[in-house]
Residue frames as a rotation matrix with the C-alpha (Angstrom) as fourth column:
ASP 1
0.738 0.464 0.491 -23.32
0.674 -0.465 -0.574 -15.89
-0.038 0.754 -0.656 -24.63
TRP 2
0.812 -0.388 -0.436 -20.65
-0.158 -0.865 0.475 -13.54
-0.561 -0.317 -0.764 -23.45
ALA 3
-0.136 -0.947 0.293 -17.75
0.076 0.284 0.956 -15.31
-0.988 0.152 0.034 -25.10
ALA 4
-0.103 0.195 0.975 -19.47
0.964 0.263 0.050 -15.40
-0.246 0.945 -0.215 -28.44
ILE 5
0.904 0.425 -0.043 -20.40
0.417 -0.900 -0.124 -11.68
-0.092 0.094 -0.991 -28.19
GLN 6
0.575 -0.738 -0.354 -16.90
-0.242 -0.567 0.788 -10.79
-0.782 -0.368 -0.504 -27.20
ALA 7
-0.304 -0.654 0.692 -15.31
0.513 0.500 0.698 -12.81
-0.803 0.567 0.183 -30.10
LYS 8
0.371 0.486 0.791 -17.62
0.927 -0.250 -0.281 -10.97
0.061 0.837 -0.544 -32.58
VAL 9
0.963 -0.008 -0.268 -16.58
0.050 -0.977 0.208 -7.63
-0.264 -0.213 -0.941 -31.13
VAL 10
0.072 -0.997 0.015 -12.84
-0.021 0.013 1.000 -8.55
-0.997 -0.072 -0.020 -31.41
ASP 11
-0.306 -0.143 0.941 -13.38
0.866 0.369 0.337 -9.66
-0.396 0.918 0.011 -35.07
SER 12
0.710 0.606 0.359 -15.21
0.701 -0.658 -0.275 -6.39
0.069 0.447 -0.892 -35.77
ILE 13
0.716 -0.516 -0.470 -12.46
-0.178 -0.786 0.591 -4.36
-0.674 -0.340 -0.655 -34.29
ARG 14
-0.099 -0.899 0.427 -9.94
0.237 0.395 0.888 -6.19
-0.966 0.189 0.174 -36.39
VAL 15
0.394 0.332 0.857 -11.66
0.910 -0.012 -0.414 -5.27
-0.128 0.943 -0.307 -39.61
TYR 16
0.886 -0.007 0.464 -10.43
0.129 -0.957 -0.261 -1.69
0.446 0.291 -0.846 -38.90
ASP 17
0.426 -0.723 0.544 -7.45
-0.886 -0.455 0.088 -2.18
0.184 -0.519 -0.834 -36.54
THR 18
0.798 -0.171 -0.578 -4.99
0.110 0.984 -0.139 -4.99
0.593 0.048 0.804 -36.65
LYS 19
-0.155 -0.964 0.215 -2.24
0.020 -0.220 -0.975 -3.32
0.988 -0.147 0.054 -34.69
HIS 20
-0.306 -0.064 0.950 -3.54
-0.785 -0.548 -0.290 -2.48
0.539 -0.834 0.117 -31.23
THR 21
-0.937 -0.030 -0.348 -3.86
0.174 0.822 -0.542 -4.85
0.302 -0.568 -0.765 -28.27
ILE 22
-0.059 0.963 0.263 -7.44
-0.489 -0.258 0.833 -5.48
0.870 -0.080 0.486 -27.16
VAL 23
-0.884 -0.147 0.443 -8.35
-0.467 0.272 -0.842 -6.10
0.003 -0.951 -0.309 -23.52
VAL 24
-0.141 0.851 -0.506 -10.90
-0.382 0.425 0.821 -8.85
0.913 0.309 0.266 -23.08
SER 25
-0.786 -0.157 0.598 -12.49
-0.618 0.179 -0.766 -10.43
0.013 -0.971 -0.238 -20.01
GLY 26
-0.837 0.481 -0.261 -14.85
0.453 0.877 0.162 -13.18
0.307 0.017 -0.952 -18.79
ALA 27
0.084 0.944 0.320 -18.43
-0.006 -0.321 0.947 -12.83
0.996 -0.082 -0.021 -17.74
GLU 28
0.460 0.157 -0.874 -19.37
0.795 0.364 0.485 -12.87
0.394 -0.918 0.043 -14.04
TRP 29
0.996 0.020 -0.087 -18.50
0.050 -0.932 0.359 -9.14
-0.074 -0.362 -0.929 -13.51
GLY 30
0.567 -0.822 -0.060 -14.99
-0.460 -0.255 -0.851 -9.76
0.684 0.509 -0.522 -14.93
GLY 31
0.547 -0.347 0.762 -13.99
-0.786 0.099 0.610 -11.87
-0.287 -0.933 -0.219 -12.04
ILE 32
-0.536 -0.844 0.037 -11.48
-0.793 0.517 0.322 -14.76
-0.291 0.143 -0.946 -12.02
TYR 33
-0.319 0.472 0.822 -14.18
0.116 0.880 -0.460 -17.34
-0.941 -0.052 -0.335 -12.33
GLY 34
0.758 0.626 -0.184 -15.58
-0.050 -0.225 -0.973 -15.78
-0.650 0.747 -0.139 -15.49
LEU 35
0.252 -0.756 -0.604 -12.13
-0.951 -0.308 -0.012 -15.50
-0.177 0.578 -0.797 -16.98
THR 36
-0.656 -0.624 0.425 -11.40
-0.570 0.778 0.264 -19.11
-0.495 -0.069 -0.866 -16.32
GLN 37
-0.012 0.779 0.627 -14.57
0.257 0.608 -0.751 -20.08
-0.966 0.152 -0.207 -18.04
LEU 38
0.692 0.168 -0.702 -13.55
-0.531 -0.541 -0.652 -18.20
-0.489 0.824 -0.285 -21.20
LYS 39
0.566 -0.510 0.648 -11.97
0.690 0.723 -0.033 -20.14
-0.452 0.466 0.760 -23.90
LYS 40
-0.383 -0.822 -0.421 -8.86
0.232 -0.527 0.818 -18.47
-0.894 0.215 0.393 -25.53
LEU 41
0.675 0.638 -0.371 -9.92
-0.131 -0.392 -0.911 -16.36
-0.726 0.663 -0.181 -28.46
LYS 42
0.630 -0.399 0.666 -8.33
0.755 0.514 -0.407 -16.87
-0.180 0.759 0.625 -31.84
ASP 43
0.778 -0.393 0.490 -6.79
-0.105 -0.850 -0.515 -13.34
0.619 0.349 -0.703 -31.94
THR 44
0.293 -0.800 -0.524 -3.21
0.841 0.476 -0.258 -13.40
0.456 -0.365 0.812 -30.71
ASN 45
-0.719 -0.472 0.510 -3.01
0.222 -0.851 -0.476 -9.61
0.658 -0.229 0.717 -29.69
LEU 46
0.381 0.898 0.219 -5.06
-0.029 -0.225 0.974 -9.80
0.924 -0.378 -0.059 -26.65
ILE 47
-0.838 -0.505 0.208 -4.76
-0.248 0.012 -0.969 -9.19
0.487 -0.863 -0.135 -22.93
TYR 48
-0.010 0.853 -0.522 -7.13
0.397 0.483 0.781 -11.09
0.918 -0.200 -0.343 -20.65
SER 49
-0.652 -0.185 0.735 -8.35
-0.435 -0.702 -0.563 -9.03
0.620 -0.688 0.377 -17.71
PHE 50
-0.007 0.689 -0.725 -9.92
0.683 0.533 0.500 -9.97
0.730 -0.491 -0.475 -14.42
HIS 51
0.123 0.123 0.985 -11.11
-0.563 -0.808 0.171 -8.21
0.817 -0.576 -0.030 -11.31
PHE 52
-0.386 -0.366 -0.847 -10.12
0.432 0.740 -0.516 -9.15
0.815 -0.565 -0.127 -7.86
TYR 53
-0.147 0.426 0.893 -12.39
-0.706 -0.677 0.207 -8.60
0.692 -0.600 0.400 -4.88
ASP 54
0.449 0.266 -0.853 -11.70
0.245 0.882 0.404 -11.49
0.859 -0.390 0.331 -2.68
PRO 55
-0.754 0.654 -0.063 -12.70
0.657 0.747 -0.098 -12.24
-0.017 -0.115 -0.993 -0.09
PHE 56
-0.444 0.649 0.618 -16.00
0.306 -0.538 0.785 -10.65
0.842 0.538 0.041 -1.19
LEU 57
0.484 0.657 -0.577 -17.46
0.767 -0.002 0.642 -10.59
0.421 -0.754 -0.505 2.36
PHE 58
-0.005 -0.636 -0.772 -14.58
0.786 -0.480 0.390 -8.32
-0.618 -0.604 0.502 3.43
THR 59
-0.841 -0.518 0.154 -14.13
0.494 -0.621 0.609 -6.24
-0.220 0.589 0.778 0.35
HIS 60
-0.555 0.723 0.412 -17.97
0.233 -0.340 0.911 -5.44
0.798 0.602 0.020 -0.15
GLN 61
-0.227 0.562 -0.796 -19.19
0.969 0.050 -0.241 -4.88
-0.095 -0.826 -0.556 3.45
GLY 62
-0.356 0.177 -0.917 -21.29
0.183 -0.950 -0.254 -1.84
-0.916 -0.259 0.306 3.30
ALA 63
-0.982 -0.103 -0.157 -22.07
-0.132 -0.213 0.968 -2.23
-0.133 0.972 0.196 -0.42
SER 64
-0.232 0.972 -0.045 -25.69
-0.472 -0.153 -0.868 -1.44
-0.851 -0.180 0.494 -1.17
TRP 65
0.139 0.295 -0.946 -25.45
-0.990 0.024 -0.138 -2.84
-0.018 0.955 0.295 -4.71
ALA 66
-0.885 -0.457 -0.093 -24.42
-0.453 0.890 -0.059 -6.37
0.110 -0.010 -0.994 -3.59
SER 67
0.174 0.944 -0.280 -27.15
-0.741 0.312 0.594 -9.13
0.649 0.104 0.754 -3.49
PRO 68
0.533 0.825 -0.186 -28.37
0.821 -0.451 0.350 -9.15
0.205 -0.339 -0.918 -0.77
SER 69
0.577 -0.286 0.765 -27.51
-0.134 -0.957 -0.257 -5.58
0.806 0.045 -0.590 0.14
LEU 70
0.114 -0.634 -0.764 -24.45
0.849 0.461 -0.256 -5.63
0.515 -0.620 0.591 2.46
ILE 71
0.060 -0.052 0.997 -25.16
-0.136 -0.990 -0.043 -2.05
0.989 -0.133 -0.066 3.83
ASP 72
0.780 0.400 0.482 -25.65
-0.510 -0.041 0.859 -3.52
0.364 -0.916 0.172 7.27
LEU 73
0.776 -0.568 -0.273 -22.50
0.605 0.793 0.072 -5.64
0.175 -0.221 0.959 7.32
LYS 74
0.659 -0.556 0.507 -19.56
-0.473 -0.830 -0.296 -4.03
0.585 -0.045 -0.810 9.15
ASN 75
0.282 -0.672 0.684 -16.31
-0.947 -0.078 0.313 -4.77
-0.157 -0.736 -0.659 10.87
VAL 76
0.990 -0.111 0.084 -15.52
0.129 0.957 -0.260 -8.11
-0.051 0.268 0.962 9.04
PRO 77
0.411 -0.902 -0.133 -11.79
-0.492 -0.343 0.800 -8.49
-0.767 -0.264 -0.585 9.70
PHE 78
0.943 -0.323 -0.075 -9.12
0.134 0.577 -0.806 -9.41
0.303 0.750 0.587 7.36
PRO 79
-0.601 0.123 -0.790 -7.47
-0.329 0.862 0.385 -11.68
0.728 0.491 -0.478 7.64
TYR 80
0.400 0.835 -0.377 -10.02
0.020 0.404 0.915 -13.88
0.916 -0.374 0.145 9.52
ASP 81
-0.838 -0.504 0.209 -9.91
-0.214 -0.048 -0.976 -13.49
0.502 -0.862 -0.068 13.31
ALA 82
-0.254 0.818 -0.517 -12.48
0.600 0.552 0.579 -15.47
0.759 -0.163 -0.631 15.19
THR 83
-0.388 0.087 -0.918 -12.25
0.869 -0.298 -0.395 -13.00
-0.308 -0.951 0.040 18.19
ARG 84
-0.744 0.016 -0.668 -13.19
-0.029 -1.000 0.008 -10.07
-0.668 0.025 0.744 15.93
MET 85
-0.833 0.491 0.253 -15.98
0.440 0.312 0.842 -11.62
0.335 0.813 -0.477 13.80
PRO 86
-0.769 0.604 0.210 -19.17
-0.639 -0.728 -0.247 -9.52
0.004 -0.324 0.946 13.89
VAL 87
-0.496 0.753 0.431 -22.52
0.181 0.576 -0.798 -10.95
-0.849 -0.318 -0.422 14.68
CYS 88
-0.763 0.224 0.606 -24.69
0.635 0.081 0.769 -11.41
0.123 0.971 -0.203 11.50
PRO 89
-0.881 0.464 -0.090 -26.99
-0.437 -0.873 -0.218 -8.44
-0.180 -0.152 0.972 11.04
VAL 90
-0.252 0.886 0.388 -30.70
0.017 0.405 -0.914 -9.27
-0.968 -0.224 -0.117 11.32
SER 91
0.412 0.456 -0.789 -31.21
-0.703 -0.392 -0.593 -8.08
-0.580 0.799 0.159 7.69
LEU 92
-0.122 -0.576 -0.809 -28.79
-0.926 0.359 -0.116 -10.82
0.358 0.735 -0.577 6.49
LYS 93
-0.429 0.075 0.900 -30.05
-0.530 0.786 -0.318 -13.75
-0.731 -0.614 -0.298 8.60
GLY 94
0.397 0.623 0.674 -30.88
0.098 0.701 -0.706 -16.71
-0.913 0.346 0.217 6.36
THR 95
0.894 -0.115 -0.433 -28.72
-0.447 -0.291 -0.846 -15.49
-0.029 0.950 -0.311 3.42
TRP 96
0.627 -0.751 -0.205 -25.32
0.457 0.568 -0.685 -16.69
0.631 0.336 0.699 2.11
VAL 97
0.080 -0.608 0.790 -23.81
-0.424 -0.738 -0.525 -13.96
0.902 -0.293 -0.317 4.23
GLU 98
0.590 0.188 0.785 -24.83
-0.806 0.188 0.561 -15.64
-0.042 -0.964 0.262 7.51
GLY 99
0.972 -0.220 0.077 -23.27
0.222 0.975 -0.021 -18.98
-0.071 0.038 0.997 6.29
SER 100
0.420 -0.870 0.260 -20.11
0.311 -0.131 -0.941 -17.21
0.853 0.476 0.215 5.26
LEU 101
0.201 -0.302 0.932 -19.75
-0.731 -0.679 -0.062 -15.31
0.652 -0.669 -0.357 8.51
ASN 102
0.549 0.191 0.814 -20.33
-0.789 0.439 0.430 -18.48
-0.275 -0.878 0.391 10.54
SER 103
0.707 -0.210 0.675 -18.33
0.161 0.978 0.135 -20.91
-0.688 0.013 0.725 8.38
SER 104
0.704 -0.360 0.613 -16.71
0.708 0.274 -0.652 -20.34
0.067 0.892 0.448 5.08
TYR 105
0.807 -0.393 0.441 -14.99
-0.289 -0.914 -0.285 -17.07
0.515 0.103 -0.851 5.94
LYS 106
0.748 -0.589 0.307 -12.67
-0.227 0.207 0.951 -18.99
-0.624 -0.781 0.021 8.23
THR 107
-0.053 -0.780 0.623 -10.83
0.676 0.432 0.597 -20.15
-0.735 0.453 0.504 5.10
ASP 108
0.428 0.273 0.861 -12.11
0.874 -0.366 -0.319 -17.59
0.228 0.889 -0.396 2.53
GLY 109
0.958 -0.029 0.286 -10.81
-0.100 -0.967 0.235 -14.67
0.270 -0.254 -0.929 4.67
THR 110
0.613 -0.790 0.009 -7.17
0.296 0.241 0.924 -15.78
-0.733 -0.563 0.382 4.69
VAL 111
0.185 -0.683 -0.706 -4.03
-0.780 -0.539 0.317 -14.70
-0.597 0.493 -0.633 2.99
ALA 112
-0.689 -0.401 0.604 -3.49
-0.045 0.856 0.516 -18.34
-0.724 0.328 -0.607 1.87
LYS 113
0.085 0.767 0.637 -6.88
0.731 0.387 -0.563 -18.41
-0.678 0.513 -0.527 0.06
ILE 114
0.736 0.104 -0.669 -6.11
-0.269 -0.862 -0.430 -15.09
-0.622 0.497 -0.606 -1.69
LYS 115
-0.234 -0.919 -0.317 -2.81
-0.801 -0.002 0.599 -16.52
-0.551 0.394 -0.735 -2.95
THR 116
-0.600 0.052 0.798 -4.43
0.272 0.952 0.142 -19.79
-0.752 0.302 -0.586 -4.04
THR 117
0.553 0.825 0.112 -7.15
0.456 -0.188 -0.870 -17.93
-0.697 0.533 -0.481 -6.04
ILE 118
0.593 -0.364 -0.719 -4.58
-0.623 -0.772 -0.123 -15.77
-0.510 0.521 -0.685 -7.70
ASP 119
-0.526 -0.771 0.359 -2.39
-0.459 0.613 0.643 -18.82
-0.716 0.173 -0.676 -8.39
GLY 120
-0.095 0.618 0.781 -5.38
0.497 0.709 -0.501 -20.44
-0.863 0.340 -0.374 -10.08
VAL 121
0.843 0.471 -0.260 -5.66
0.048 -0.548 -0.835 -17.67
-0.535 0.691 -0.485 -12.57
VAL 122
0.133 -0.912 -0.388 -1.98
-0.875 -0.292 0.385 -17.69
-0.465 0.288 -0.837 -13.21
ASN 123
-0.574 -0.325 0.752 -2.06
-0.132 0.943 0.307 -21.35
-0.808 0.076 -0.584 -13.82
TYR 124
0.391 0.779 0.491 -5.09
0.550 0.230 -0.803 -21.08
-0.738 0.584 -0.339 -16.20
ALA 125
0.825 -0.118 -0.552 -3.40
-0.429 -0.767 -0.477 -18.24
-0.367 0.631 -0.683 -18.16
THR 126
-0.234 -0.969 -0.075 -0.12
-0.798 0.147 0.584 -20.14
-0.555 0.197 -0.808 -18.47
ALA 127
-0.349 0.212 0.913 -1.89
0.237 0.962 -0.133 -23.35
-0.907 0.170 -0.386 -19.57
ASN 128
0.498 0.726 0.474 -3.70
0.689 0.000 -0.725 -21.42
-0.526 0.688 -0.500 -22.22
GLY 129
-0.476 -0.752 0.455 -0.87
0.879 -0.408 0.246 -18.97
0.001 0.518 0.856 -23.37
MET 130
0.512 0.722 0.466 -2.79
0.684 -0.671 0.287 -15.96
0.520 0.172 -0.837 -22.24
LYS 131
-0.729 -0.604 0.322 -1.39
0.295 -0.702 -0.649 -12.56
0.618 -0.378 0.689 -21.20
ILE 132
0.221 0.874 -0.432 -3.34
0.869 0.024 0.493 -11.48
0.442 -0.485 -0.755 -18.08
PHE 133
-0.741 -0.301 0.600 -3.92
0.041 -0.913 -0.407 -8.19
0.670 -0.277 0.689 -16.24
CYS 134
-0.363 0.604 -0.709 -5.81
0.928 0.169 -0.331 -7.44
-0.080 -0.779 -0.623 -13.08
GLY 135
-0.480 0.156 0.863 -7.89
0.456 -0.797 0.398 -4.55
0.749 0.584 0.312 -14.29
GLU 136
0.184 0.459 0.869 -9.56
-0.568 -0.673 0.475 -3.86
0.802 -0.581 0.137 -10.92
PHE 137
-0.166 -0.081 -0.983 -9.09
0.694 0.699 -0.175 -4.57
0.701 -0.711 -0.060 -7.29
GLY 138
-0.585 -0.056 0.809 -10.04
-0.338 -0.890 -0.306 -2.92
0.737 -0.452 0.502 -4.06
VAL 139
-0.582 0.437 -0.686 -11.96
0.805 0.430 -0.409 -2.79
0.116 -0.790 -0.602 -0.82
TYR 140
0.188 0.713 0.675 -15.07
0.289 -0.697 0.656 -0.66
0.939 0.072 -0.337 -0.28
ASN 141
-0.755 -0.655 0.029 -14.19
0.209 -0.282 -0.936 1.62
0.621 -0.701 0.350 2.72
LEU 142
-0.038 0.795 0.605 -17.63
-0.448 -0.555 0.701 2.32
0.893 -0.244 0.377 4.09
ASN 143
0.778 0.472 0.415 -17.70
-0.578 0.281 0.766 -0.43
0.245 -0.836 0.491 6.80
SER 144
0.656 -0.568 -0.497 -14.34
0.461 0.823 -0.332 -2.19
0.598 -0.011 0.802 6.63
PRO 145
0.834 -0.374 -0.406 -11.83
0.317 -0.277 0.907 -1.68
-0.452 -0.885 -0.113 9.38
GLU 146
0.853 -0.446 -0.270 -9.09
-0.521 -0.705 -0.482 0.67
0.024 0.552 -0.833 8.25
LYS 147
-0.089 -0.949 0.301 -6.07
-0.815 0.243 0.525 -1.42
-0.572 -0.199 -0.796 9.46
ASP 148
-0.031 0.035 0.999 -7.44
0.175 0.984 -0.029 -4.52
-0.984 0.174 -0.037 7.85
ARG 149
0.950 0.300 0.087 -8.10
0.166 -0.250 -0.954 -2.62
-0.264 0.921 -0.287 4.59
VAL 150
0.499 -0.849 -0.175 -4.57
-0.859 -0.511 0.031 -1.35
-0.116 0.135 -0.984 4.68
ASP 151
-0.281 -0.571 0.771 -3.23
-0.420 0.796 0.437 -4.96
-0.863 -0.201 -0.464 5.24
TRP 152
0.426 0.466 0.775 -5.32
0.462 0.625 -0.629 -6.20
-0.778 0.626 0.051 2.35
TYR 153
0.985 -0.062 -0.158 -3.91
-0.161 -0.644 -0.748 -3.43
-0.055 0.763 -0.644 0.14
LYS 154
0.118 -0.988 0.100 -0.37
-0.904 -0.065 0.422 -4.46
-0.411 -0.140 -0.901 1.07
ILE 155
-0.258 -0.235 0.937 -0.91
-0.192 0.963 0.189 -8.19
-0.947 -0.131 -0.294 0.42
VAL 156
0.586 0.623 0.518 -2.92
0.333 0.397 -0.855 -8.19
-0.739 0.673 0.025 -2.81
PRO 157
0.913 -0.306 -0.270 -0.87
-0.384 -0.424 -0.820 -5.93
0.137 0.852 -0.505 -5.19
ALA 158
-0.004 -0.972 0.233 2.40
-0.917 0.096 0.387 -7.40
-0.399 -0.212 -0.892 -3.66
TYR 159
-0.152 0.036 0.988 1.27
0.054 0.998 -0.028 -10.92
-0.987 0.049 -0.154 -4.57
LEU 160
0.863 0.471 0.183 0.05
0.204 0.006 -0.979 -9.81
-0.463 0.882 -0.091 -7.98
THR 161
0.606 -0.733 -0.310 3.45
-0.795 -0.548 -0.260 -8.14
0.021 0.404 -0.914 -8.55
GLN 162
-0.181 -0.682 0.709 5.23
-0.626 0.636 0.452 -11.27
-0.759 -0.361 -0.542 -7.35
LYS 163
0.078 0.363 0.929 3.30
0.377 0.851 -0.364 -13.21
-0.923 0.379 -0.070 -9.92
LYS 164
-0.829 -0.559 0.005 4.11
0.270 -0.392 0.879 -10.73
-0.489 0.731 0.476 -12.58
ILE 165
-0.067 0.878 0.475 0.59
0.989 -0.004 0.147 -9.63
0.131 0.479 -0.868 -13.14
PRO 166
-0.903 -0.117 0.414 0.12
0.136 -0.991 0.017 -6.01
0.408 0.072 0.910 -13.98
CYS 167
-0.182 0.887 -0.425 -2.74
0.981 0.190 -0.022 -4.43
0.061 -0.421 -0.905 -11.98
THR 168
-0.748 -0.010 0.664 -4.65
0.024 -1.000 0.012 -1.29
0.664 0.025 0.748 -11.30
MET 169
-0.848 0.363 -0.387 -6.72
0.458 0.133 -0.879 -0.30
-0.268 -0.922 -0.279 -8.32
TRP 170
-0.168 0.857 0.487 -10.44
0.678 -0.258 0.688 0.60
0.715 0.446 -0.538 -8.57
């Protein structure tokens, strides 16, 4: 439904304004997956925006608004380091978080995975002739280790810049 609604909004704006560029995004909280599910709109004066918060387990530790709440999750390292991985909090046992901590974060929590994910959106945009913009990226600082957060903030914008993707931090 999001794509249809967004197309109607763009068409409605164009009734009054044919000059200015409009920023559009995919569903799924504006993330890369949502953008790559969005078909190119017919308007040619658009910038396609996405948000980047990968790996989610790292960037959202301590976030009460996540599902399930990640308020009890802390000290997840970035990049992945088996010697520093925290034990799954009792409140998150049996959830996707426990599976990620014990398995998928080994690959999801790497610089290579970040680059592959960004490369995917670049390839999608190139194949569809879309101008893209990373409208949000960041790490929630409540429970994330400071040094790891700093490293993430060095890696992500540097790679976005290398790929010639304009970006802004949330």
